[in-house]
PyMOL Python script that loads the backbone (N, CA, C, O; Angstrom):
from pymol import cmd

cmd.read_pdbstr("""\
ATOM      1  N   MET A   1      47.209  32.304  27.718  1.00  0.00           N
ATOM      2  CA  MET A   1      46.506  33.276  26.918  1.00  0.00           C
ATOM      3  C   MET A   1      46.470  32.773  25.471  1.00  0.00           C
ATOM      4  O   MET A   1      47.485  32.324  24.938  1.00  0.00           O
ATOM      5  N   PRO A   2      45.252  32.855  24.822  1.00  0.00           N
ATOM      6  CA  PRO A   2      45.149  32.367  23.444  1.00  0.00           C
ATOM      7  C   PRO A   2      45.982  33.212  22.485  1.00  0.00           C
ATOM      8  O   PRO A   2      46.137  34.423  22.649  1.00  0.00           O
ATOM      9  N   THR A   3      46.496  32.537  21.506  1.00  0.00           N
ATOM     10  CA  THR A   3      47.287  33.216  20.488  1.00  0.00           C
ATOM     11  C   THR A   3      46.338  33.896  19.503  1.00  0.00           C
ATOM     12  O   THR A   3      45.161  33.543  19.439  1.00  0.00           O
ATOM     13  N   PRO A   4      46.838  34.869  18.734  1.00  0.00           N
ATOM     14  CA  PRO A   4      46.001  35.522  17.733  1.00  0.00           C
ATOM     15  C   PRO A   4      45.425  34.510  16.728  1.00  0.00           C
ATOM     16  O   PRO A   4      44.297  34.665  16.261  1.00  0.00           O
ATOM     17  N   LYS A   5      46.194  33.501  16.412  1.00  0.00           N
ATOM     18  CA  LYS A   5      45.714  32.487  15.472  1.00  0.00           C
ATOM     19  C   LYS A   5      44.534  31.714  16.087  1.00  0.00           C
ATOM     20  O   LYS A   5      43.557  31.432  15.394  1.00  0.00           O
ATOM     21  N   GLU A   6      44.618  31.372  17.379  1.00  0.00           N
ATOM     22  CA  GLU A   6      43.528  30.673  18.057  1.00  0.00           C
ATOM     23  C   GLU A   6      42.280  31.561  18.144  1.00  0.00           C
ATOM     24  O   GLU A   6      41.159  31.092  17.949  1.00  0.00           O
ATOM     25  N   ASN A   7      42.490  32.827  18.432  1.00  0.00           N
ATOM     26  CA  ASN A   7      41.368  33.767  18.494  1.00  0.00           C
ATOM     27  C   ASN A   7      40.682  33.878  17.137  1.00  0.00           C
ATOM     28  O   ASN A   7      39.454  33.906  17.052  1.00  0.00           O
ATOM     29  N   ARG A   8      41.479  33.941  16.086  1.00  0.00           N
ATOM     30  CA  ARG A   8      40.921  34.061  14.743  1.00  0.00           C
ATOM     31  C   ARG A   8      40.096  32.812  14.395  1.00  0.00           C
ATOM     32  O   ARG A   8      39.042  32.900  13.765  1.00  0.00           O
ATOM     33  N   LYS A   9      40.606  31.645  14.824  1.00  0.00           N
ATOM     34  CA  LYS A   9      39.898  30.401  14.568  1.00  0.00           C
ATOM     35  C   LYS A   9      38.543  30.402  15.273  1.00  0.00           C
ATOM     36  O   LYS A   9      37.546  29.965  14.699  1.00  0.00           O
ATOM     37  N   LYS A  10      38.501  30.893  16.521  1.00  0.00           N
ATOM     38  CA  LYS A  10      37.242  30.966  17.263  1.00  0.00           C
ATOM     39  C   LYS A  10      36.268  31.925  16.590  1.00  0.00           C
ATOM     40  O   LYS A  10      35.073  31.642  16.507  1.00  0.00           O
ATOM     41  N   VAL A  11      36.770  33.048  16.115  1.00  0.00           N
ATOM     42  CA  VAL A  11      35.919  34.029  15.441  1.00  0.00           C
ATOM     43  C   VAL A  11      35.378  33.440  14.143  1.00  0.00           C
ATOM     44  O   VAL A  11      34.195  33.597  13.842  1.00  0.00           O
ATOM     45  N   ASP A  12      36.220  32.772  13.379  1.00  0.00           N
ATOM     46  CA  ASP A  12      35.775  32.153  12.126  1.00  0.00           C
ATOM     47  C   ASP A  12      34.712  31.087  12.391  1.00  0.00           C
ATOM     48  O   ASP A  12      33.728  30.994  11.658  1.00  0.00           O
ATOM     49  N   GLU A  13      34.907  30.287  13.433  1.00  0.00           N
ATOM     50  CA  GLU A  13      33.946  29.245  13.769  1.00  0.00           C
ATOM     51  C   GLU A  13      32.604  29.859  14.183  1.00  0.00           C
ATOM     52  O   GLU A  13      31.549  29.389  13.757  1.00  0.00           O
ATOM     53  N   ALA A  14      32.642  30.899  15.003  1.00  0.00           N
ATOM     54  CA  ALA A  14      31.404  31.566  15.426  1.00  0.00           C
ATOM     55  C   ALA A  14      30.705  32.202  14.231  1.00  0.00           C
ATOM     56  O   ALA A  14      29.477  32.199  14.159  1.00  0.00           O
ATOM     57  N   ASP A  15      31.472  32.744  13.300  1.00  0.00           N
ATOM     58  CA  ASP A  15      30.914  33.353  12.099  1.00  0.00           C
ATOM     59  C   ASP A  15      30.175  32.305  11.258  1.00  0.00           C
ATOM     60  O   ASP A  15      29.071  32.559  10.775  1.00  0.00           O
ATOM     61  N   LYS A  16      30.782  31.137  11.087  1.00  0.00           N
ATOM     62  CA  LYS A  16      30.149  30.072  10.313  1.00  0.00           C
ATOM     63  C   LYS A  16      28.859  29.591  10.973  1.00  0.00           C
ATOM     64  O   LYS A  16      27.869  29.337  10.287  1.00  0.00           O
ATOM     65  N   GLU A  17      28.864  29.464  12.312  1.00  0.00           N
ATOM     66  CA  GLU A  17      27.700  28.984  13.034  1.00  0.00           C
ATOM     67  C   GLU A  17      26.536  29.974  13.011  1.00  0.00           C
ATOM     68  O   GLU A  17      25.381  29.578  13.168  1.00  0.00           O
ATOM     69  N   SER A  18      26.835  31.254  12.816  1.00  0.00           N
ATOM     70  CA  SER A  18      25.770  32.252  12.849  1.00  0.00           C
ATOM     71  C   SER A  18      25.269  32.631  11.458  1.00  0.00           C
ATOM     72  O   SER A  18      24.447  33.540  11.338  1.00  0.00           O
ATOM     73  N   PHE A  19      25.735  31.968  10.414  1.00  0.00           N
ATOM     74  CA  PHE A  19      25.303  32.305   9.061  1.00  0.00           C
ATOM     75  C   PHE A  19      23.997  31.612   8.737  1.00  0.00           C
ATOM     76  O   PHE A  19      23.891  30.436   9.084  1.00  0.00           O
ATOM     77  N   PRO A  20      23.014  32.188   8.126  1.00  0.00           N
ATOM     78  CA  PRO A  20      22.942  33.629   7.889  1.00  0.00           C
ATOM     79  C   PRO A  20      22.625  34.347   9.191  1.00  0.00           C
ATOM     80  O   PRO A  20      21.986  33.798  10.087  1.00  0.00           O
ATOM     81  N   ALA A  21      23.077  35.562   9.269  1.00  0.00           N
ATOM     82  CA  ALA A  21      22.915  36.316  10.509  1.00  0.00           C
ATOM     83  C   ALA A  21      21.448  36.572  10.816  1.00  0.00           C
ATOM     84  O   ALA A  21      21.057  36.649  11.981  1.00  0.00           O
ATOM     85  N   SER A  22      20.644  36.701   9.779  1.00  0.00           N
ATOM     86  CA  SER A  22      19.228  36.951   9.986  1.00  0.00           C
ATOM     87  C   SER A  22      18.436  36.065   9.039  1.00  0.00           C
ATOM     88  O   SER A  22      18.474  36.255   7.823  1.00  0.00           O
ATOM     89  N   ASP A  23      17.724  35.104   9.595  1.00  0.00           N
ATOM     90  CA  ASP A  23      16.884  34.247   8.770  1.00  0.00           C
ATOM     91  C   ASP A  23      15.692  35.048   8.271  1.00  0.00           C
ATOM     92  O   ASP A  23      15.202  35.925   8.983  1.00  0.00           O
ATOM     93  N   PRO A  24      15.217  34.768   7.069  1.00  0.00           N
ATOM     94  CA  PRO A  24      14.036  35.478   6.586  1.00  0.00           C
ATOM     95  C   PRO A  24      12.820  35.082   7.430  1.00  0.00           C
ATOM     96  O   PRO A  24      12.779  33.976   7.968  1.00  0.00           O
ATOM     97  N   PRO A  25      11.855  35.951   7.548  1.00  0.00           N
ATOM     98  CA  PRO A  25      10.678  35.606   8.346  1.00  0.00           C
ATOM     99  C   PRO A  25       9.919  34.450   7.707  1.00  0.00           C
ATOM    100  O   PRO A  25       9.898  34.304   6.484  1.00  0.00           O
ATOM    101  N   ALA A  26       9.310  33.648   8.531  1.00  0.00           N
ATOM    102  CA  ALA A  26       8.517  32.529   8.033  1.00  0.00           C
ATOM    103  C   ALA A  26       7.301  33.074   7.304  1.00  0.00           C
ATOM    104  O   ALA A  26       6.770  34.125   7.661  1.00  0.00           O
ATOM    105  N   TRP A  27       6.861  32.348   6.276  1.00  0.00           N
ATOM    106  CA  TRP A  27       5.686  32.748   5.516  1.00  0.00           C
ATOM    107  C   TRP A  27       4.449  32.519   6.361  1.00  0.00           C
ATOM    108  O   TRP A  27       4.330  31.502   7.044  1.00  0.00           O
ATOM    109  N   THR A  28       3.546  33.452   6.310  1.00  0.00           N
ATOM    110  CA  THR A  28       2.275  33.298   7.018  1.00  0.00           C
ATOM    111  C   THR A  28       1.148  33.563   6.045  1.00  0.00           C
ATOM    112  O   THR A  28       1.348  34.141   4.976  1.00  0.00           O
ATOM    113  N   SER A  29      -0.031  33.135   6.430  1.00  0.00           N
ATOM    114  CA  SER A  29      -1.196  33.317   5.569  1.00  0.00           C
ATOM    115  C   SER A  29      -1.817  34.691   5.724  1.00  0.00           C
ATOM    116  O   SER A  29      -2.838  34.981   5.101  1.00  0.00           O
ATOM    117  N   GLY A  30      -1.230  35.524   6.529  1.00  0.00           N
ATOM    118  CA  GLY A  30      -1.795  36.849   6.774  1.00  0.00           C
ATOM    119  C   GLY A  30      -2.530  36.911   8.095  1.00  0.00           C
ATOM    120  O   GLY A  30      -2.763  38.001   8.617  1.00  0.00           O
ATOM    121  N   ALA A  31      -2.895  35.788   8.637  1.00  0.00           N
ATOM    122  CA  ALA A  31      -3.565  35.738   9.933  1.00  0.00           C
ATOM    123  C   ALA A  31      -2.541  35.310  10.971  1.00  0.00           C
ATOM    124  O   ALA A  31      -2.661  34.249  11.583  1.00  0.00           O
ATOM    125  N   ALA A  32      -1.556  36.134  11.154  1.00  0.00           N
ATOM    126  CA  ALA A  32      -0.457  35.797  12.049  1.00  0.00           C
ATOM    127  C   ALA A  32      -0.764  36.230  13.475  1.00  0.00           C
ATOM    128  O   ALA A  32      -0.075  37.081  14.038  1.00  0.00           O
ATOM    129  N   SER A  33      -1.776  35.654  14.038  1.00  0.00           N
ATOM    130  CA  SER A  33      -2.077  35.941  15.433  1.00  0.00           C
ATOM    131  C   SER A  33      -2.087  34.632  16.193  1.00  0.00           C
ATOM    132  O   SER A  33      -2.385  33.586  15.617  1.00  0.00           O
ATOM    133  N   PRO A  34      -1.772  34.670  17.457  1.00  0.00           N
ATOM    134  CA  PRO A  34      -1.781  33.436  18.237  1.00  0.00           C
ATOM    135  C   PRO A  34      -3.154  32.757  18.229  1.00  0.00           C
ATOM    136  O   PRO A  34      -3.244  31.530  18.226  1.00  0.00           O
ATOM    137  N   GLU A  35      -4.207  33.553  18.225  1.00  0.00           N
ATOM    138  CA  GLU A  35      -5.556  32.987  18.226  1.00  0.00           C
ATOM    139  C   GLU A  35      -5.839  32.239  16.918  1.00  0.00           C
ATOM    140  O   GLU A  35      -6.382  31.134  16.930  1.00  0.00           O
ATOM    141  N   ALA A  36      -5.465  32.852  15.794  1.00  0.00           N
ATOM    142  CA  ALA A  36      -5.677  32.209  14.497  1.00  0.00           C
ATOM    143  C   ALA A  36      -4.835  30.943  14.394  1.00  0.00           C
ATOM    144  O   ALA A  36      -5.300  29.927  13.878  1.00  0.00           O
ATOM    145  N   ASP A  37      -3.604  31.000  14.879  1.00  0.00           N
ATOM    146  CA  ASP A  37      -2.751  29.818  14.870  1.00  0.00           C
ATOM    147  C   ASP A  37      -3.360  28.711  15.719  1.00  0.00           C
ATOM    148  O   ASP A  37      -3.338  27.546  15.324  1.00  0.00           O
ATOM    149  N   ALA A  38      -3.895  29.058  16.865  1.00  0.00           N
ATOM    150  CA  ALA A  38      -4.513  28.068  17.750  1.00  0.00           C
ATOM    151  C   ALA A  38      -5.733  27.441  17.086  1.00  0.00           C
ATOM    152  O   ALA A  38      -5.936  26.231  17.180  1.00  0.00           O
ATOM    153  N   ARG A  39      -6.555  28.261  16.410  1.00  0.00           N
ATOM    154  CA  ARG A  39      -7.738  27.727  15.717  1.00  0.00           C
ATOM    155  C   ARG A  39      -7.327  26.757  14.606  1.00  0.00           C
ATOM    156  O   ARG A  39      -7.914  25.686  14.453  1.00  0.00           O
ATOM    157  N   ARG A  40      -6.313  27.148  13.838  1.00  0.00           N
ATOM    158  CA  ARG A  40      -5.842  26.266  12.769  1.00  0.00           C
ATOM    159  C   ARG A  40      -5.310  24.957  13.348  1.00  0.00           C
ATOM    160  O   ARG A  40      -5.570  23.883  12.806  1.00  0.00           O
ATOM    161  N   ALA A  41      -4.573  25.048  14.439  1.00  0.00           N
ATOM    162  CA  ALA A  41      -4.025  23.840  15.063  1.00  0.00           C
ATOM    163  C   ALA A  41      -5.146  22.949  15.591  1.00  0.00           C
ATOM    164  O   ALA A  41      -5.080  21.727  15.458  1.00  0.00           O
ATOM    165  N   GLU A  42      -6.173  23.552  16.186  1.00  0.00           N
ATOM    166  CA  GLU A  42      -7.302  22.769  16.695  1.00  0.00           C
ATOM    167  C   GLU A  42      -8.037  22.070  15.548  1.00  0.00           C
ATOM    168  O   GLU A  42      -8.397  20.899  15.661  1.00  0.00           O
ATOM    169  N   LYS A  43      -8.258  22.789  14.449  1.00  0.00           N
ATOM    170  CA  LYS A  43      -8.939  22.189  13.302  1.00  0.00           C
ATOM    171  C   LYS A  43      -8.118  21.048  12.720  1.00  0.00           C
ATOM    172  O   LYS A  43      -8.657  19.995  12.380  1.00  0.00           O
ATOM    173  N   ALA A  44      -6.825  21.260  12.610  1.00  0.00           N
ATOM    174  CA  ALA A  44      -5.947  20.214  12.065  1.00  0.00           C
ATOM    175  C   ALA A  44      -5.938  18.992  12.979  1.00  0.00           C
ATOM    176  O   ALA A  44      -5.966  17.858  12.499  1.00  0.00           O
ATOM    177  N   ALA A  45      -5.899  19.215  14.282  1.00  0.00           N
ATOM    178  CA  ALA A  45      -5.914  18.104  15.227  1.00  0.00           C
ATOM    179  C   ALA A  45      -7.244  17.366  15.181  1.00  0.00           C
ATOM    180  O   ALA A  45      -7.278  16.138  15.265  1.00  0.00           O
ATOM    181  N   GLU A  46      -8.333  18.103  15.049  1.00  0.00           N
ATOM    182  CA  GLU A  46      -9.657  17.487  14.970  1.00  0.00           C
ATOM    183  C   GLU A  46      -9.777  16.637  13.697  1.00  0.00           C
ATOM    184  O   GLU A  46     -10.287  15.516  13.733  1.00  0.00           O
ATOM    185  N   LYS A  47      -9.304  17.183  12.586  1.00  0.00           N
ATOM    186  CA  LYS A  47      -9.349  16.442  11.316  1.00  0.00           C
ATOM    187  C   LYS A  47      -8.504  15.175  11.404  1.00  0.00           C
ATOM    188  O   LYS A  47      -8.932  14.106  10.968  1.00  0.00           O
ATOM    189  N   ALA A  48      -7.305  15.296  11.968  1.00  0.00           N
ATOM    190  CA  ALA A  48      -6.426  14.132  12.106  1.00  0.00           C
ATOM    191  C   ALA A  48      -7.060  13.091  13.020  1.00  0.00           C
ATOM    192  O   ALA A  48      -6.950  11.891  12.766  1.00  0.00           O
ATOM    193  N   GLY A  49      -7.721  13.542  14.079  1.00  0.00           N
ATOM    194  CA  GLY A  49      -8.389  12.619  14.993  1.00  0.00           C
ATOM    195  C   GLY A  49      -9.519  11.871  14.310  1.00  0.00           C
ATOM    196  O   GLY A  49      -9.679  10.667  14.514  1.00  0.00           O
ATOM    197  N   LYS A  50     -10.306  12.573  13.500  1.00  0.00           N
ATOM    198  CA  LYS A  50     -11.407  11.926  12.773  1.00  0.00           C
ATOM    199  C   LYS A  50     -10.867  10.919  11.762  1.00  0.00           C
ATOM    200  O   LYS A  50     -11.412   9.824  11.625  1.00  0.00           O
ATOM    201  N   GLU A  51      -9.802  11.280  11.056  1.00  0.00           N
ATOM    202  CA  GLU A  51      -9.200  10.364  10.083  1.00  0.00           C
ATOM    203  C   GLU A  51      -8.662   9.121  10.778  1.00  0.00           C
ATOM    204  O   GLU A  51      -8.846   8.004  10.294  1.00  0.00           O
ATOM    205  N   ARG A  52      -7.995   9.316  11.919  1.00  0.00           N
ATOM    206  CA  ARG A  52      -7.447   8.192  12.671  1.00  0.00           C
ATOM    207  C   ARG A  52      -8.579   7.294  13.176  1.00  0.00           C
ATOM    208  O   ARG A  52      -8.474   6.069  13.117  1.00  0.00           O
ATOM    209  N   GLU A  53      -9.657   7.900  13.670  1.00  0.00           N
ATOM    210  CA  GLU A  53     -10.803   7.133  14.155  1.00  0.00           C
ATOM    211  C   GLU A  53     -11.441   6.316  13.024  1.00  0.00           C
ATOM    212  O   GLU A  53     -11.802   5.156  13.219  1.00  0.00           O
ATOM    213  N   ALA A  54     -11.577   6.931  11.838  1.00  0.00           N
ATOM    214  CA  ALA A  54     -12.147   6.216  10.695  1.00  0.00           C
ATOM    215  C   ALA A  54     -11.257   5.042  10.287  1.00  0.00           C
ATOM    216  O   ALA A  54     -11.758   3.965   9.964  1.00  0.00           O
ATOM    217  N   GLU A  55      -9.956   5.245  10.301  1.00  0.00           N
ATOM    218  CA  GLU A  55      -9.027   4.159   9.961  1.00  0.00           C
ATOM    219  C   GLU A  55      -9.123   3.027  10.984  1.00  0.00           C
ATOM    220  O   GLU A  55      -9.123   1.852  10.617  1.00  0.00           O
ATOM    221  N   GLU A  56      -9.203   3.382  12.264  1.00  0.00           N
ATOM    222  CA  GLU A  56      -9.301   2.366  13.308  1.00  0.00           C
ATOM    223  C   GLU A  56     -10.615   1.591  13.187  1.00  0.00           C
ATOM    224  O   GLU A  56     -10.642   0.378  13.392  1.00  0.00           O
ATOM    225  N   GLU A  57     -11.697   2.285  12.856  1.00  0.00           N
ATOM    226  CA  GLU A  57     -12.979   1.611  12.672  1.00  0.00           C
ATOM    227  C   GLU A  57     -12.914   0.636  11.500  1.00  0.00           C
ATOM    228  O   GLU A  57     -13.454  -0.468  11.577  1.00  0.00           O
ATOM    229  N   ALA A  58     -12.258   1.040  10.421  1.00  0.00           N
ATOM    230  CA  ALA A  58     -12.117   0.160   9.261  1.00  0.00           C
ATOM    231  C   ALA A  58     -11.305  -1.085   9.620  1.00  0.00           C
ATOM    232  O   ALA A  58     -11.646  -2.192   9.202  1.00  0.00           O
ATOM    233  N   VAL A  59     -10.255  -0.909  10.378  1.00  0.00           N
ATOM    234  CA  VAL A  59      -9.440  -2.048  10.804  1.00  0.00           C
ATOM    235  C   VAL A  59     -10.256  -2.957  11.720  1.00  0.00           C
ATOM    236  O   VAL A  59     -10.239  -4.177  11.556  1.00  0.00           O
ATOM    237  N   ASP A  60     -10.971  -2.370  12.685  1.00  0.00           N
ATOM    238  CA  ASP A  60     -11.790  -3.165  13.595  1.00  0.00           C
ATOM    239  C   ASP A  60     -12.852  -3.962  12.836  1.00  0.00           C
ATOM    240  O   ASP A  60     -13.088  -5.132  13.137  1.00  0.00           O
ATOM    241  N   GLU A  61     -13.488  -3.329  11.857  1.00  0.00           N
ATOM    242  CA  GLU A  61     -14.512  -4.014  11.071  1.00  0.00           C
ATOM    243  C   GLU A  61     -13.908  -5.187  10.292  1.00  0.00           C
ATOM    244  O   GLU A  61     -14.489  -6.271  10.239  1.00  0.00           O
ATOM    245  N   THR A  62     -12.751  -4.959   9.697  1.00  0.00           N
ATOM    246  CA  THR A  62     -12.079  -6.019   8.957  1.00  0.00           C
ATOM    247  C   THR A  62     -11.706  -7.170   9.882  1.00  0.00           C
ATOM    248  O   THR A  62     -11.861  -8.338   9.524  1.00  0.00           O
ATOM    249  N   LEU A  63     -11.215  -6.836  11.075  1.00  0.00           N
ATOM    250  CA  LEU A  63     -10.873  -7.886  12.029  1.00  0.00           C
ATOM    251  C   LEU A  63     -12.111  -8.666  12.453  1.00  0.00           C
ATOM    252  O   LEU A  63     -12.068  -9.893  12.544  1.00  0.00           O
ATOM    253  N   ASP A  64     -13.211  -7.967  12.714  1.00  0.00           N
ATOM    254  CA  ASP A  64     -14.453  -8.638  13.104  1.00  0.00           C
ATOM    255  C   ASP A  64     -14.937  -9.572  11.995  1.00  0.00           C
ATOM    256  O   ASP A  64     -15.381 -10.688  12.267  1.00  0.00           O
ATOM    257  N   GLU A  65     -14.850  -9.117  10.757  1.00  0.00           N
ATOM    258  CA  GLU A  65     -15.337  -9.917   9.634  1.00  0.00           C
ATOM    259  C   GLU A  65     -14.445 -11.112   9.329  1.00  0.00           C
ATOM    260  O   GLU A  65     -14.901 -12.085   8.728  1.00  0.00           O
ATOM    261  N   SER A  66     -13.189 -11.052   9.735  1.00  0.00           N
ATOM    262  CA  SER A  66     -12.270 -12.139   9.420  1.00  0.00           C
ATOM    263  C   SER A  66     -12.079 -13.094  10.597  1.00  0.00           C
ATOM    264  O   SER A  66     -11.222 -13.975  10.535  1.00  0.00           O
ATOM    265  N   PHE A  67     -12.857 -12.938  11.663  1.00  0.00           N
ATOM    266  CA  PHE A  67     -12.703 -13.809  12.825  1.00  0.00           C
ATOM    267  C   PHE A  67     -13.513 -15.065  12.639  1.00  0.00           C
ATOM    268  O   PHE A  67     -14.636 -14.941  12.150  1.00  0.00           O
ATOM    269  N   PRO A  68     -13.087 -16.231  12.965  1.00  0.00           N
ATOM    270  CA  PRO A  68     -11.700 -16.549  13.298  1.00  0.00           C
ATOM    271  C   PRO A  68     -10.834 -16.498  12.055  1.00  0.00           C
ATOM    272  O   PRO A  68     -11.313 -16.658  10.933  1.00  0.00           O
ATOM    273  N   ALA A  69      -9.583 -16.276  12.273  1.00  0.00           N
ATOM    274  CA  ALA A  69      -8.676 -16.083  11.138  1.00  0.00           C
ATOM    275  C   ALA A  69      -8.617 -17.322  10.257  1.00  0.00           C
ATOM    276  O   ALA A  69      -8.438 -17.213   9.044  1.00  0.00           O
ATOM    277  N   SER A  70      -8.765 -18.481  10.846  1.00  0.00           N
ATOM    278  CA  SER A  70      -8.729 -19.712  10.065  1.00  0.00           C
ATOM    279  C   SER A  70      -9.985 -20.509  10.386  1.00  0.00           C
ATOM    280  O   SER A  70     -10.102 -21.081  11.470  1.00  0.00           O
ATOM    281  N   ASP A  71     -10.919 -20.548   9.451  1.00  0.00           N
ATOM    282  CA  ASP A  71     -12.145 -21.315   9.652  1.00  0.00           C
ATOM    283  C   ASP A  71     -11.828 -22.800   9.546  1.00  0.00           C
ATOM    284  O   ASP A  71     -10.992 -23.195   8.732  1.00  0.00           O
ATOM    285  N   PRO A  72     -12.484 -23.627  10.357  1.00  0.00           N
ATOM    286  CA  PRO A  72     -12.254 -25.064  10.219  1.00  0.00           C
ATOM    287  C   PRO A  72     -12.806 -25.534   8.872  1.00  0.00           C
ATOM    288  O   PRO A  72     -13.752 -24.943   8.351  1.00  0.00           O
ATOM    289  N   PRO A  73     -12.229 -26.579   8.314  1.00  0.00           N
ATOM    290  CA  PRO A  73     -12.747 -27.064   7.032  1.00  0.00           C
ATOM    291  C   PRO A  73     -14.172 -27.590   7.207  1.00  0.00           C
ATOM    292  O   PRO A  73     -14.519 -28.137   8.254  1.00  0.00           O
ATOM    293  N   SER A  74     -14.974 -27.418   6.188  1.00  0.00           N
ATOM    294  CA  SER A  74     -16.346 -27.904   6.280  1.00  0.00           C
ATOM    295  C   SER A  74     -16.349 -29.423   6.223  1.00  0.00           C
ATOM    296  O   SER A  74     -15.460 -30.023   5.618  1.00  0.00           O
ATOM    297  N   TRP A  75     -17.338 -30.048   6.845  1.00  0.00           N
ATOM    298  CA  TRP A  75     -17.424 -31.497   6.888  1.00  0.00           C
ATOM    299  C   TRP A  75     -18.057 -31.994   5.603  1.00  0.00           C
ATOM    300  O   TRP A  75     -19.117 -31.513   5.205  1.00  0.00           O
ATOM    301  N   THR A  76     -17.415 -32.954   4.953  1.00  0.00           N
ATOM    302  CA  THR A  76     -17.948 -33.486   3.699  1.00  0.00           C
ATOM    303  C   THR A  76     -18.304 -34.952   3.811  1.00  0.00           C
ATOM    304  O   THR A  76     -18.997 -35.478   2.940  1.00  0.00           O
ATOM    305  N   GLY A  77     -17.856 -35.628   4.846  1.00  0.00           N
ATOM    306  CA  GLY A  77     -18.141 -37.038   4.986  1.00  0.00           C
ATOM    307  C   GLY A  77     -17.196 -37.915   4.215  1.00  0.00           C
ATOM    308  O   GLY A  77     -17.335 -39.137   4.253  1.00  0.00           O
ATOM    309  N   THR A  78     -16.263 -37.359   3.535  1.00  0.00           N
ATOM    310  CA  THR A  78     -15.263 -38.138   2.805  1.00  0.00           C
ATOM    311  C   THR A  78     -13.894 -37.616   3.151  1.00  0.00           C
ATOM    312  O   THR A  78     -13.752 -36.524   3.702  1.00  0.00           O
ATOM    313  N   HIS A  79     -12.910 -38.378   2.837  1.00  0.00           N
ATOM    314  CA  HIS A  79     -11.538 -37.918   3.037  1.00  0.00           C
ATOM    315  C   HIS A  79     -10.667 -38.531   1.949  1.00  0.00           C
ATOM    316  O   HIS A  79     -11.104 -39.441   1.244  1.00  0.00           O
ATOM    317  N   ALA A  80      -9.474 -38.055   1.812  1.00  0.00           N
ATOM    318  CA  ALA A  80      -8.572 -38.544   0.780  1.00  0.00           C
ATOM    319  C   ALA A  80      -8.299 -40.026   0.994  1.00  0.00           C
ATOM    320  O   ALA A  80      -8.074 -40.458   2.125  1.00  0.00           O
ATOM    321  N   GLY A  81      -8.319 -40.797  -0.069  1.00  0.00           N
ATOM    322  CA  GLY A  81      -8.016 -42.220   0.010  1.00  0.00           C
ATOM    323  C   GLY A  81      -9.186 -43.061   0.496  1.00  0.00           C
ATOM    324  O   GLY A  81      -8.967 -44.147   1.033  1.00  0.00           O
ATOM    325  N   ASP A  82     -10.419 -42.602   0.328  1.00  0.00           N
ATOM    326  CA  ASP A  82     -11.572 -43.365   0.835  1.00  0.00           C
ATOM    327  C   ASP A  82     -12.154 -44.314  -0.204  1.00  0.00           C
ATOM    328  O   ASP A  82     -13.260 -44.822  -0.023  1.00  0.00           O
ATOM    329  N   GLY A  83     -11.436 -44.556  -1.271  1.00  0.00           N
ATOM    330  CA  GLY A  83     -11.898 -45.532  -2.245  1.00  0.00           C
ATOM    331  C   GLY A  83     -12.747 -44.946  -3.347  1.00  0.00           C
ATOM    332  O   GLY A  83     -13.589 -45.652  -3.902  1.00  0.00           O
ATOM    333  N   HIS A  84     -12.569 -43.723  -3.679  1.00  0.00           N
ATOM    334  CA  HIS A  84     -13.313 -43.117  -4.777  1.00  0.00           C
ATOM    335  C   HIS A  84     -12.648 -43.406  -6.120  1.00  0.00           C
ATOM    336  O   HIS A  84     -12.631 -42.556  -7.010  1.00  0.00           O
ATOM    337  N   ASP A  85     -12.128 -44.552  -6.249  1.00  0.00           N
ATOM    338  CA  ASP A  85     -11.479 -44.948  -7.492  1.00  0.00           C
ATOM    339  C   ASP A  85     -12.561 -45.514  -8.419  1.00  0.00           C
ATOM    340  O   ASP A  85     -13.167 -46.538  -8.102  1.00  0.00           O
ATOM    341  N   SER A  86     -12.803 -44.878  -9.525  1.00  0.00           N
ATOM    342  CA  SER A  86     -13.867 -45.303 -10.425  1.00  0.00           C
ATOM    343  C   SER A  86     -13.615 -46.698 -11.000  1.00  0.00           C
ATOM    344  O   SER A  86     -14.568 -47.399 -11.340  1.00  0.00           O
ATOM    345  N   ALA A  87     -12.369 -47.107 -11.113  1.00  0.00           N
ATOM    346  CA  ALA A  87     -12.052 -48.450 -11.631  1.00  0.00           C
ATOM    347  C   ALA A  87     -12.517 -49.514 -10.659  1.00  0.00           C
ATOM    348  O   ALA A  87     -12.955 -50.582 -11.088  1.00  0.00           O
ATOM    349  N   LYS A  88     -12.436 -49.258  -9.357  1.00  0.00           N
ATOM    350  CA  LYS A  88     -12.859 -50.235  -8.350  1.00  0.00           C
ATOM    351  C   LYS A  88     -14.385 -50.376  -8.363  1.00  0.00           C
ATOM    352  O   LYS A  88     -14.897 -51.479  -8.174  1.00  0.00           O
ATOM    353  N   LYS A  89     -15.108 -49.298  -8.579  1.00  0.00           N
ATOM    354  CA  LYS A  89     -16.569 -49.334  -8.538  1.00  0.00           C
ATOM    355  C   LYS A  89     -17.145 -50.141  -9.698  1.00  0.00           C
ATOM    356  O   LYS A  89     -18.229 -50.706  -9.553  1.00  0.00           O
ATOM    357  N   LYS A  90     -16.487 -50.216 -10.807  1.00  0.00           N
ATOM    358  CA  LYS A  90     -16.991 -50.940 -11.972  1.00  0.00           C
ATOM    359  C   LYS A  90     -16.882 -52.443 -11.797  1.00  0.00           C
ATOM    360  O   LYS A  90     -17.562 -53.173 -12.517  1.00  0.00           O
ATOM    361  N   LYS A  91     -16.089 -52.933 -10.909  1.00  0.00           N
ATOM    362  CA  LYS A  91     -15.890 -54.379 -10.715  1.00  0.00           C
ATOM    363  C   LYS A  91     -17.035 -55.016 -10.013  1.00  0.00           C
ATOM    364  O   LYS A  91     -17.019 -56.224  -9.776  1.00  0.00           O
TER     365      LYS A  91
END
""", "prot")
cmd.dss("prot")
cmd.show_as("cartoon", "prot")
cmd.util.cbc("prot")
cmd.orient("prot")
């Protein structure tokens, strides 16, 4: 059987866990109906979906424009060390 001290400890612990005993009601915009909440949630989801789609399109466009990621060097017909030394040409 629990001692009075153990019982008091359990009561104190339960008291701490239940504080505050009554939370204040959440703030609402005045349209606190399930239907209004559902409409707001649908609008928010639709807006988020459009924003996500626009971001994905921007990324896709950037990827398309940057393909291939590394363009081959253009052909010039010369390369380093091909004798473009102006001192040699004067001889």
